[in-house]
Wavefront OBJ file of the C-alpha trace (Angstrom):
o trace
v 3.613 200.665 -1.187
v -0.121 200.307 -2.149
v 0.586 200.280 -5.757
v 2.921 198.156 -5.929
v 0.440 195.498 -3.821
v -2.085 196.439 -6.436
v 0.419 195.511 -9.585
v 1.154 192.282 -7.772
v -2.534 191.314 -7.186
v -3.056 192.407 -10.729
v -0.342 189.955 -11.788
v -1.304 186.998 -9.973
v -5.137 187.737 -11.139
v -3.521 187.590 -14.822
v -1.355 184.431 -13.908
v -4.104 182.702 -12.414
v -6.785 183.297 -15.266
v -3.846 182.211 -17.331
v -3.775 184.744 -19.905
v -0.221 185.089 -18.942
v 0.532 181.324 -20.063
v 3.922 180.583 -19.136
v 5.730 183.643 -20.164
v 6.252 184.894 -16.745
v 6.480 181.235 -14.605
v 9.730 180.748 -17.034
v 11.305 184.507 -16.099
v 12.354 187.245 -14.296
v 10.629 190.143 -12.105
v 12.070 193.096 -10.803
v 10.980 194.605 -7.449
v 12.345 197.684 -6.202
v 14.378 197.503 -2.435
v 12.169 199.662 -0.776
v 9.363 196.681 -0.989
v 11.990 194.787 1.289
v 11.252 195.127 5.373
v 12.975 195.001 8.179
v 12.741 191.943 10.641
v 12.294 191.861 14.049
v 12.295 195.670 15.882
v 14.944 197.067 13.307
v 13.677 199.257 10.380
v 14.981 200.635 7.493
v 14.552 204.130 5.344
v 12.648 204.101 2.240
v 14.024 206.797 0.064
v 12.055 208.209 -2.766
v 14.029 206.445 -5.876
v 12.244 203.192 -4.973
v 15.769 202.068 -2.538
v 15.896 200.974 1.033
v 18.512 201.810 3.739
v 19.937 201.341 6.726
v 20.352 204.703 8.760
v 20.966 202.409 12.054
v 23.950 201.671 14.339
v 22.945 197.810 13.872
v 22.794 195.156 11.456
v 19.355 194.791 9.718
v 18.071 191.511 8.384
v 15.502 192.031 5.633
v 13.338 190.042 3.949
v 11.993 191.180 -0.086
v 8.950 189.350 -1.150
v 9.094 187.348 -3.905
v 5.586 186.355 -5.987
v 5.456 182.764 -6.607
v 2.872 182.002 -9.552
v 0.506 178.897 -8.683
v -1.801 177.356 -10.953
v -2.824 175.319 -14.026
v 0.910 175.233 -16.101
v 2.153 178.250 -13.967
v 3.521 176.676 -11.055
v 7.470 177.393 -10.567
v 9.417 175.387 -8.159
v 12.688 176.838 -8.742
v 14.000 180.220 -7.435
v 16.962 181.954 -7.914
v 17.647 185.921 -8.298
v 19.837 188.715 -8.216
v 20.488 191.899 -5.869
v 21.742 195.260 -6.940
v 22.924 196.894 -3.623
v 25.341 200.028 -2.550
v 27.827 198.803 0.050
v 29.366 201.855 2.332
v 30.618 199.777 5.533
v 34.235 199.409 5.799
v 34.344 196.345 7.350
v 30.968 194.602 6.624
v 29.177 193.241 3.196
v 25.827 193.007 2.174
v 24.781 189.635 1.806
v 21.953 188.158 0.409
v 20.141 184.271 -0.668
v 17.048 182.901 -1.913
v 14.804 181.454 0.637
v 11.396 178.934 0.717
v 9.434 178.365 3.654
v 6.239 176.101 4.076
v 3.384 176.342 6.593
v 5.212 173.791 8.630
v 8.043 175.752 9.419
v 10.390 173.983 7.033
v 13.337 176.133 5.551
v 15.127 175.703 2.182
v 17.768 178.312 2.231
v 19.881 179.201 -0.672
v 23.949 180.177 -0.838
v 24.435 183.291 0.136
v 26.225 185.741 -1.920
v 28.284 189.193 -0.588
v 29.159 192.500 -1.922
v 33.101 192.350 -2.407
v 33.965 195.598 -1.277
v 33.161 199.246 -0.171
v 31.877 200.903 -3.020
v 29.649 203.812 -4.084
v 28.473 201.747 -7.133
v 26.572 199.327 -7.394
v 27.420 195.567 -6.631
v 25.687 192.803 -8.380
v 25.061 189.995 -6.325
v 24.166 186.543 -7.782
v 21.958 184.406 -5.665
v 22.118 180.525 -6.171
v 18.911 178.665 -7.301
v 16.981 176.610 -4.802
v 13.992 173.850 -5.178
v 11.217 173.776 -3.381
v 8.383 171.409 -4.763
v 4.993 171.926 -2.288
v 2.946 174.551 -3.493
v 2.173 175.981 -0.221
v 5.979 177.091 0.013
v 6.372 180.846 -0.381
v 9.683 182.231 -1.757
v 11.674 185.357 -0.621
v 14.797 186.930 -0.329
v 16.970 187.383 2.880
v 19.686 190.044 2.967
v 21.827 191.639 5.673
v 22.416 195.295 5.411
v 25.535 196.823 7.677
v 25.227 199.622 9.980
v 25.576 203.310 8.662
v 29.471 204.045 8.484
v 30.632 207.583 9.044
v 27.120 208.686 8.346
v 26.930 206.877 4.912
v 24.469 204.112 4.458
v 24.571 200.790 2.862
v 21.095 199.872 0.783
v 18.863 198.026 -1.514
v 18.857 199.089 -4.427
v 16.429 196.347 -6.364
v 15.637 192.524 -6.392
v 15.223 190.441 -9.427
v 14.128 186.811 -9.266
v 13.988 184.471 -11.524
v 11.451 181.258 -11.544
v 11.200 178.128 -13.264
l 1 2 3 4 5 6 7 8 9 10 11 12 13 14 15 16 17 18 19 20 21 22 23 24 25 26 27 28 29 30 31 32 33 34 35 36 37 38 39 40 41 42 43 44 45 46 47 48 49 50 51 52 53 54 55 56 57 58 59 60 61 62 63 64 65 66 67 68 69 70 71 72 73 74 75 76 77 78 79 80 81 82 83 84 85 86 87 88 89 90 91 92 93 94 95 96 97 98 99 100 101 102 103 104 105 106 107 108 109 110 111 112 113 114 115 116 117 118 119 120 121 122 123 124 125 126 127 128 129 130 131 132 133 134 135 136 137 138 139 140 141 142 143 144 145 146 147 148 149 150 151 152 153 154 155 156 157 158 159 160 161 162 163 164
């Protein structure tokens, strides 16, 4: 987790220094599922392969961070994304959406995409874009992960955010 935070700081510094130009401001970044955190008193299990899974008997709401470049020539206003998940629950799905929130509390929620059915193979969720102009807004991905079923957990493998 510390290595991911150091990488984010290094990328942010590079963007702010102008050395990265607009290449990253109009592109995609992958983040391992292990960067996602459970909300409230819920918990997630971080796997050694960088994925995160729900081992509890309850649905867990998850927030996955998205770094938003802010600075001359690199400020983004549009966020879309992709999430790769494993859905092991027979009746509930993994659902995700992109979101933006500014310090005043205003939320800009995106449209959810959900897994299609139980599968031991990954499913690709495509998250429609949102637009949020204020530079003081933060971007993130929000997911709900179903509870463990028959001892087999559902999980988030990776989040890809695309910003313009």
